[in-house]
C-alpha positions as CSV (number, residue, x, y, z in Angstrom):
1,M,24.2,3.4,40.2
2,A,25.3,1.2,37.4
3,K,25.8,2.8,34.0
4,A,23.2,1.8,31.5
5,K,24.5,-0.4,28.7
6,T,24.0,0.9,25.1
7,A,24.1,-0.6,21.7
8,Y,24.0,0.8,18.1
9,V,21.4,-0.5,15.8
10,C,21.2,0.0,12.0
11,N,17.9,1.5,10.9
12,E,18.1,-0.2,7.5
13,C,18.9,-3.9,8.3
14,G,18.5,-4.0,12.1
15,D,21.9,-5.4,12.9
16,D,23.5,-4.2,16.1
17,F,27.0,-3.1,17.1
18,S,28.9,-2.4,20.3
19,K,30.2,1.0,19.1
20,W,29.2,3.6,16.6
21,Q,30.6,3.6,13.1
22,G,29.8,5.7,10.1
23,Q,28.9,2.8,7.8
24,C,27.0,-0.4,8.6
25,S,29.3,-3.3,7.9
26,S,26.2,-5.6,7.2
27,C,24.2,-3.6,4.6
28,H,26.9,-0.9,3.9
29,A,24.4,2.0,4.5
30,W,25.9,5.3,5.7
31,N,24.9,7.1,8.8
32,S,22.2,4.6,9.7
33,L,23.3,3.6,13.2
34,S,21.4,5.0,16.2
35,E,22.0,4.5,19.9
36,V,19.7,2.2,21.9
37,R,19.7,1.6,25.7
38,L,19.7,-2.0,26.7
39,A,17.3,-3.2,29.5
40,S,19.1,-4.8,32.4
41,V,18.2,-8.5,33.0
42,K,18.6,-9.8,36.5
43,S,19.9,-13.3,36.5
44,S,18.1,-15.9,38.6
45,P,19.3,-19.4,39.9
46,S,17.2,-21.1,37.2
47,T,18.7,-19.0,34.4
48,R,22.3,-19.4,35.7
49,S,21.8,-23.2,35.8
50,G,20.8,-23.3,32.2
51,Y,17.0,-24.0,32.4
52,A,14.0,-21.9,33.1
53,G,12.0,-24.2,35.4
54,S,8.3,-23.8,34.9
55,N,8.7,-21.2,32.1
56,D,9.8,-23.8,29.5
57,A,8.6,-22.9,26.0
58,V,6.0,-25.3,24.5
59,V,7.4,-27.2,21.5
60,Q,4.9,-28.7,19.0
61,T,5.3,-30.5,15.7
62,L,3.9,-28.9,12.6
63,A,1.1,-31.5,12.5
64,E,-0.1,-30.7,16.0
65,I,-0.8,-27.0,15.2
66,N,-4.5,-26.1,15.0
67,L,-5.5,-25.2,11.4
68,E,-8.9,-23.7,12.2
69,D,-9.7,-20.5,10.4
70,I,-8.6,-17.3,12.2
71,P,-11.7,-15.4,13.3
72,R,-11.9,-11.9,11.8
73,V,-13.7,-8.8,12.9
74,T,-15.3,-6.7,10.1
75,T,-14.6,-3.0,10.1
76,G,-17.9,-2.1,8.6
77,T,-16.1,-0.8,5.5
78,A,-15.8,-3.3,2.6
79,E,-12.9,-1.6,1.0
80,L,-10.8,-1.6,4.2
81,D,-11.8,-5.2,4.8
82,R,-10.5,-6.1,1.3
83,V,-7.1,-4.5,1.9
84,L,-6.8,-6.2,5.4
85,G,-7.6,-9.6,3.9
86,G,-11.1,-9.9,5.2
87,G,-11.1,-7.9,8.5
88,L,-9.2,-7.5,11.7
89,V,-7.4,-10.4,13.3
90,S,-7.0,-10.8,17.1
91,G,-3.5,-9.9,18.2
92,S,-2.5,-8.3,14.9
93,V,-0.6,-5.1,14.6
94,I,-1.5,-2.8,11.6
95,L,0.4,0.3,10.5
96,I,-1.4,2.8,8.4
97,G,0.6,5.7,6.8
98,G,-0.2,8.6,4.6
99,H,0.6,12.3,3.9
100,P,-0.8,15.0,6.2
101,G,-4.5,15.6,5.3
102,A,-4.9,12.3,3.5
103,G,-7.6,11.2,5.9
104,K,-6.0,8.6,8.2
105,S,-7.5,9.9,11.4
106,T,-10.9,10.4,9.8
107,L,-11.0,6.9,8.4
108,L,-9.9,5.3,11.7
109,L,-12.4,7.4,13.7
110,Q,-15.2,6.2,11.5
111,V,-14.1,2.6,11.8
112,L,-13.7,2.8,15.6
113,C,-17.1,4.4,16.1
114,Y,-18.6,1.5,14.2
115,L,-16.6,-1.2,16.0
116,A,-17.4,0.4,19.4
117,E,-21.1,-0.6,19.0
118,Y,-20.2,-4.3,19.2
119,N,-16.7,-4.4,20.7
120,S,-14.7,-2.5,23.4
121,A,-12.6,0.0,21.5
122,L,-10.0,2.6,22.7
123,Y,-8.8,5.6,20.6
124,V,-5.5,7.0,21.8
125,T,-4.7,10.5,20.5
126,G,-1.3,12.1,21.0
127,E,-1.4,14.8,18.3
128,E,-4.9,16.2,18.9
129,S,-6.8,17.1,22.0
130,L,-9.9,15.1,22.9
131,Q,-12.1,18.2,22.0
132,Q,-10.7,18.3,18.5
133,V,-11.5,14.6,17.9
134,A,-15.0,15.1,19.4
135,L,-15.6,18.0,17.0
136,R,-14.6,15.9,14.0
137,A,-16.9,13.1,15.1
138,K,-19.8,15.5,15.5
139,R,-19.2,17.0,12.1
140,L,-19.2,13.6,10.5
141,G,-22.3,12.5,12.4
142,L,-20.8,9.5,14.1
143,A,-22.1,7.6,17.0
144,T,-19.8,8.5,19.9
145,D,-21.6,7.2,23.0
146,K,-19.6,4.0,23.3
147,L,-16.1,4.9,22.0
148,Q,-13.5,5.3,24.7
149,M,-11.0,8.1,24.3
150,L,-7.5,8.7,25.8
151,S,-5.1,11.5,25.4
152,E,-1.6,10.0,26.2
153,T,1.9,9.9,24.7
154,N,3.6,7.7,27.3
155,V,3.6,4.1,26.2
156,E,3.9,2.6,29.7
157,Q,0.9,4.6,31.0
158,L,-1.0,3.8,27.8
159,C,-0.5,0.0,28.4
160,L,-1.4,0.3,32.1
161,T,-4.7,2.0,31.2
162,A,-5.4,-0.7,28.5
163,Q,-4.9,-3.4,31.0
164,K,-7.7,-2.0,33.2
165,L,-10.1,-1.3,30.3
166,K,-9.2,-4.5,28.3
167,P,-10.3,-3.1,24.9
168,K,-10.3,-5.5,21.9
169,I,-9.2,-2.7,19.5
170,I,-6.7,0.1,20.1
171,V,-5.8,2.9,17.7
172,V,-2.6,4.9,18.5
173,D,-2.5,8.2,16.6
174,S,0.4,8.5,16.0
175,I,3.5,6.3,16.8
176,Q,5.8,9.2,16.1
177,V,4.6,11.1,19.2
178,M,4.8,8.2,21.6
179,H,7.7,7.9,23.9
180,M,9.2,5.7,26.7
181,A,10.7,7.1,29.8
182,E,13.7,4.7,29.7
183,V,14.8,5.8,26.2
184,Q,16.9,9.0,26.5
185,S,15.9,10.6,23.2
186,A,13.2,13.0,21.9
187,P,9.8,11.7,20.7
188,G,9.8,10.9,17.0
189,S,13.5,9.8,17.0
190,V,14.5,6.5,15.6
191,A,15.1,5.0,19.0
192,Q,11.8,6.2,20.4
193,V,9.8,5.0,17.5
194,R,11.4,1.6,17.5
195,E,11.2,0.9,21.2
196,S,7.7,2.3,21.5
197,A,6.4,0.2,18.6
198,A,8.2,-2.9,20.1
199,F,6.6,-2.4,23.5
200,L,3.1,-1.9,22.0
201,T,3.5,-4.9,19.7
202,R,4.4,-7.2,22.7
203,F,1.4,-5.9,24.6
204,A,-0.9,-6.6,21.6
205,K,0.5,-10.1,21.1
206,Q,0.3,-11.1,24.8
207,T,-3.3,-9.8,25.3
208,G,-4.7,-10.6,21.8
209,T,-5.6,-7.0,21.2
210,V,-5.9,-5.5,17.7
211,L,-3.5,-2.7,17.5
212,I,-3.6,0.0,14.8
213,L,-0.7,2.4,14.6
214,V,-0.8,5.6,12.6
215,G,2.5,6.5,11.0
216,H,3.9,9.5,9.1
217,V,5.5,9.4,5.7
218,T,8.6,11.0,4.3
219,K,8.7,13.2,1.2
220,D,9.2,10.3,-1.1
221,G,6.1,8.6,0.2
222,S,7.8,5.9,2.4
223,L,7.0,5.3,6.0
224,A,9.0,7.5,8.4
225,G,11.1,5.9,11.1
226,P,13.3,2.8,11.3
227,K,13.0,0.1,8.7
228,V,12.7,-2.5,11.4
229,L,9.3,-1.0,12.2
230,E,7.9,-2.6,9.0
231,H,9.2,-6.0,10.2
232,M,7.6,-5.8,13.6
233,I,4.0,-5.3,12.3
234,D,1.7,-7.8,10.6
235,C,0.1,-5.4,8.1
236,S,1.3,-2.2,6.5
237,I,-1.1,-0.1,4.4
238,L,-0.7,3.4,2.9
239,L,-3.5,5.9,2.3
240,E,-2.6,7.9,-0.9
241,G,-4.3,10.8,-2.6
242,E,-3.6,14.2,-4.0
243,N,-4.8,17.3,-2.1
244,D,-6.7,18.5,-5.2
245,S,-8.5,15.2,-5.7
246,R,-11.5,13.9,-3.7
247,Y,-10.5,10.3,-4.2
248,R,-8.1,8.3,-1.9
249,T,-6.6,4.9,-2.5
250,L,-5.7,2.5,0.3
251,R,-2.9,0.1,-0.7
252,G,-1.5,-2.8,1.3
253,S,2.3,-3.4,0.9
254,K,2.6,-6.1,3.6
255,N,-0.1,-8.4,5.0
256,R,0.5,-11.6,6.9
257,F,-3.2,-12.4,6.8
258,G,-4.1,-11.6,3.2
259,A,-3.0,-10.6,-0.2
260,V,-0.5,-7.8,-0.7
261,N,-0.9,-5.0,-3.2
262,E,-4.6,-5.0,-2.6
263,L,-6.3,-1.7,-3.4
264,G,-9.2,0.0,-1.8
265,V,-10.8,3.3,-3.1
266,F,-12.5,5.9,-1.1
267,A,-14.1,9.3,-1.8
268,M,-13.6,12.2,0.6
269,T,-17.0,13.8,1.3
270,E,-18.4,16.1,4.0
271,Q,-19.5,13.0,5.9
272,G,-15.9,11.6,5.8
273,L,-14.5,8.9,3.7
274,K,-17.0,6.9,1.7
275,E,-16.1,3.6,0.0
276,V,-16.2,3.4,-3.8
277,T,-17.7,0.0,-4.8
278,N,-16.9,0.3,-8.5
279,P,-13.4,2.0,-8.8
280,S,-13.2,1.4,-12.6
281,A,-16.1,3.8,-13.2
282,I,-14.0,6.6,-11.6
283,F,-10.9,6.2,-13.7
284,L,-13.0,5.8,-16.9
285,Q,-14.5,9.3,-17.0
286,R,-13.3,10.1,-20.5
287,D,-14.3,12.9,-22.8
288,Q,-16.9,12.3,-25.4
289,E,-14.6,13.7,-28.1
290,I,-12.2,11.0,-29.3
291,S,-8.6,12.2,-29.1
292,S,-5.3,10.5,-30.1
293,G,-2.9,9.0,-27.6
294,S,-5.5,7.5,-25.2
295,V,-6.4,3.9,-24.6
296,V,-7.9,1.9,-21.7
297,M,-6.0,-0.9,-20.1
298,V,-7.0,-3.6,-17.5
299,I,-4.6,-3.9,-14.6
300,W,-4.8,-6.4,-11.7
301,E,-4.8,-4.9,-8.2
302,G,-4.7,-7.5,-5.5
303,T,-7.7,-9.7,-6.1
304,R,-9.7,-7.7,-8.7
305,P,-9.3,-6.2,-12.1
306,L,-9.2,-2.4,-12.5
307,L,-9.8,-0.4,-15.7
308,V,-7.7,2.7,-16.1
309,E,-7.0,5.1,-18.9
310,I,-3.4,5.7,-20.1
311,Q,-2.5,8.7,-22.1
312,A,0.6,9.5,-24.2
313,L,1.8,12.6,-25.9
314,V,4.6,12.5,-28.5
315,D,5.8,15.9,-29.7
316,D,8.8,17.2,-31.6
317,S,11.8,17.9,-29.3
318,H,13.5,21.2,-29.3
319,M,16.4,20.0,-27.2
320,G,19.4,17.9,-28.0
321,N,18.3,15.3,-25.5
322,P,14.6,14.5,-25.9
323,R,12.6,14.2,-22.7
324,R,11.0,11.0,-21.3
325,V,8.4,11.6,-18.6
326,A,6.3,8.9,-17.0
327,V,3.7,9.6,-14.3
328,G,2.3,6.5,-12.7
329,L,4.7,4.2,-14.6
330,D,8.3,3.1,-14.3
331,Q,10.4,5.5,-16.5
332,N,13.1,2.9,-17.1
333,R,10.5,0.5,-18.5
334,L,9.3,3.3,-20.8
335,N,12.7,3.8,-22.2
336,M,13.0,0.0,-22.8
337,L,9.6,-0.2,-24.6
338,L,10.6,2.7,-26.8
339,A,13.6,0.8,-27.9
340,V,11.5,-2.3,-28.6
341,L,9.1,-0.1,-30.6
342,H,11.9,1.1,-32.7
343,R,13.6,-2.3,-33.3
344,H,10.6,-4.5,-33.8
345,G,7.8,-2.0,-34.6
346,G,9.7,0.1,-37.1
347,L,8.7,3.4,-35.4
348,M,11.5,5.8,-34.6
349,V,10.7,8.3,-31.8
350,G,14.3,9.0,-30.7
351,D,13.9,12.7,-31.7
352,Q,10.6,13.1,-30.0
353,D,9.6,14.1,-26.5
354,V,7.4,11.3,-25.0
355,F,5.1,12.0,-22.0
356,V,2.9,9.2,-20.6
357,N,0.4,9.5,-17.7
358,V,-2.0,7.1,-15.9
359,V,-5.2,8.9,-15.3
360,G,-6.5,9.2,-11.8
361,G,-3.2,9.1,-10.0
362,V,-3.0,5.3,-10.1
363,K,0.5,3.8,-9.8
364,V,0.9,0.9,-12.2
365,T,3.7,-1.6,-11.2
366,E,2.8,-4.7,-13.2
367,T,3.9,-5.4,-16.8
368,S,0.4,-5.9,-18.3
369,A,0.4,-2.2,-19.2
370,D,3.2,-2.6,-21.7
371,L,1.0,-3.2,-24.8
372,A,-1.5,-0.4,-23.9
373,L,1.4,2.0,-23.4
374,L,2.9,1.3,-26.8
375,L,-0.5,1.6,-28.5
376,A,-1.1,5.0,-26.9
377,I,2.4,6.2,-28.0
378,V,1.8,5.0,-31.6
379,S,-1.7,6.7,-31.6
380,S,-0.2,10.0,-30.5
381,F,2.7,9.8,-32.9
382,R,0.5,9.1,-35.9
383,D,-2.3,11.4,-34.6
384,R,-4.8,8.6,-35.1
385,P,-7.4,8.2,-32.3
386,L,-8.2,4.7,-31.1
387,P,-11.8,3.6,-30.6
388,Q,-13.2,4.4,-27.2
389,T,-14.6,0.8,-26.9
390,L,-11.1,-0.7,-27.2
391,I,-9.0,-2.1,-24.4
392,A,-5.6,-3.7,-24.4
393,F,-3.3,-5.5,-22.0
394,G,-0.2,-7.7,-22.3
395,E,3.5,-7.8,-21.5
396,V,6.0,-6.9,-24.3
397,G,9.3,-8.7,-24.4
398,L,12.6,-7.5,-25.7
399,S,12.3,-9.5,-28.9
400,G,8.9,-8.0,-29.7
401,E,6.7,-10.9,-28.5
402,I,3.5,-10.3,-26.6
403,R,3.6,-12.4,-23.4
404,P,0.5,-13.5,-21.4
405,V,-0.5,-12.0,-18.1
406,P,-2.3,-13.6,-15.1
407,S,-6.1,-13.6,-14.8
408,G,-6.7,-12.7,-18.5
409,Q,-10.3,-14.1,-18.5
410,E,-11.3,-12.1,-15.5
411,R,-9.9,-8.9,-17.1
412,L,-11.9,-9.5,-20.2
413,R,-15.1,-10.0,-18.2
414,E,-14.5,-6.8,-16.4
415,A,-14.0,-4.9,-19.7
416,A,-17.2,-6.4,-21.2
417,K,-19.2,-5.4,-18.1
418,H,-18.2,-1.8,-18.7
419,G,-19.3,-1.8,-22.3
420,F,-16.0,-2.4,-24.2
421,K,-16.5,-4.1,-27.6
422,K,-12.9,-5.0,-28.7
423,A,-9.8,-6.2,-26.8
424,I,-6.3,-6.7,-28.0
425,V,-4.7,-9.3,-25.8
426,P,-1.9,-11.9,-25.9
427,A,-2.7,-15.1,-27.8
428,A,-2.3,-17.2,-24.7
429,N,-4.9,-15.1,-22.8
430,V,-7.7,-15.7,-25.3
431,P,-10.6,-17.5,-23.5
432,R,-11.7,-20.9,-24.6
433,Q,-15.3,-19.9,-24.5
434,K,-16.4,-16.7,-26.1
435,I,-17.3,-13.8,-23.8
436,E,-20.5,-12.2,-24.9
437,G,-20.3,-8.6,-26.1
438,I,-16.6,-8.3,-26.7
439,E,-14.4,-9.2,-29.7
440,V,-11.0,-10.6,-28.7
441,I,-8.1,-10.0,-31.0
442,A,-5.2,-12.3,-30.3
443,V,-1.6,-11.0,-31.0
444,K,1.7,-12.8,-30.7
445,K,4.1,-10.1,-31.9
446,L,4.2,-6.3,-31.6
447,T,3.7,-6.0,-35.3
448,D,0.4,-7.9,-35.0
449,A,-0.9,-5.4,-32.5
450,L,0.2,-2.5,-34.7
451,E,-1.7,-4.0,-37.6
452,A,-4.8,-4.4,-35.5
453,I,-5.1,-0.7,-34.9
454,D,-4.4,0.4,-38.5
């Protein structure tokens, strides 16, 4: 019996090597190489002669490609459809991750029970028994008479069963427990996850089946498994939420059929995950008593504006090195903005502890929160509350200028819809036509914004 050939593949960049080495020579990552068995390919007369006979690939020019709209299948949940870019696409592979208990299996079970009423759907569970899934469906009050269930962890057997049933949608819960007989490693290992995902992806592309994979996450919140897994799939979404909070956010980080960084909001109830149609109302549950260090900002998530509250606490430091703590924001950007506030705002907080927090557990990655962050810090430092009907957004540059942000008019309309009366925005974001119900204050420099709140 011939010895199986092996190769060593980097989990970070995907480059392969003939022998193991401690550091990848391509991306310079340490201890990232894992062993992979290579499938044997039997040569045929056609391949040896340099052509493939009737199996020639079809070559088309770019102008000959059909540009008709890709048909989508709605999931019955508007928030999930928003994150997916409008629904499920035939032949697409979707990876959904999240911490244990976030609600991944609950959300997918709800979606598949709805889809099974109109399409052939198969739910493959490898972590739970069929009885456990049935009990959850009964507790949630779902229609279960048309959803097909399969308890299987072998990928080859799973695909053979799917070939007979020919479902349009398949959910695999989860990819970490799947295994292939040809791969000589334990389920959940890098090699097993990579080869199982590649096999399932080929099956989905060849048959036009919508494949949804459930993935685990690491302690830092990133998807577990090889990095090449994120390159194989078409859409990667993450279900986030704290255990002590009833709200869950579904965020897309990669989508070949829609916008990235789209956000969907759900509420965990006794009947499962319910979509929240107005997320801004959740994050604006403020106290009636006006307190210093709090201001509302308008951020842009995917294709819609979102109003969230940002809080700041500035206090005397009892240490030689004052603390800088940012929750939901980039701490390096906080340090930079504090330097801008000192240089161009004339406010010295170098001897103060500064704590900032985005209410509701939202993670803000865009720069439109700069102005609101500095106004909250100034409000806390001076102990002067800001009006509850005030909103602010804008990017702050190193020279103290207030730069415009995209979709400024849509942000102002969203603020006016929620009853805000005054807005401090960059001068370039002032709308040409006045928005009814809200006063817009244009600022060009940081000093202008500080004068507006005095």
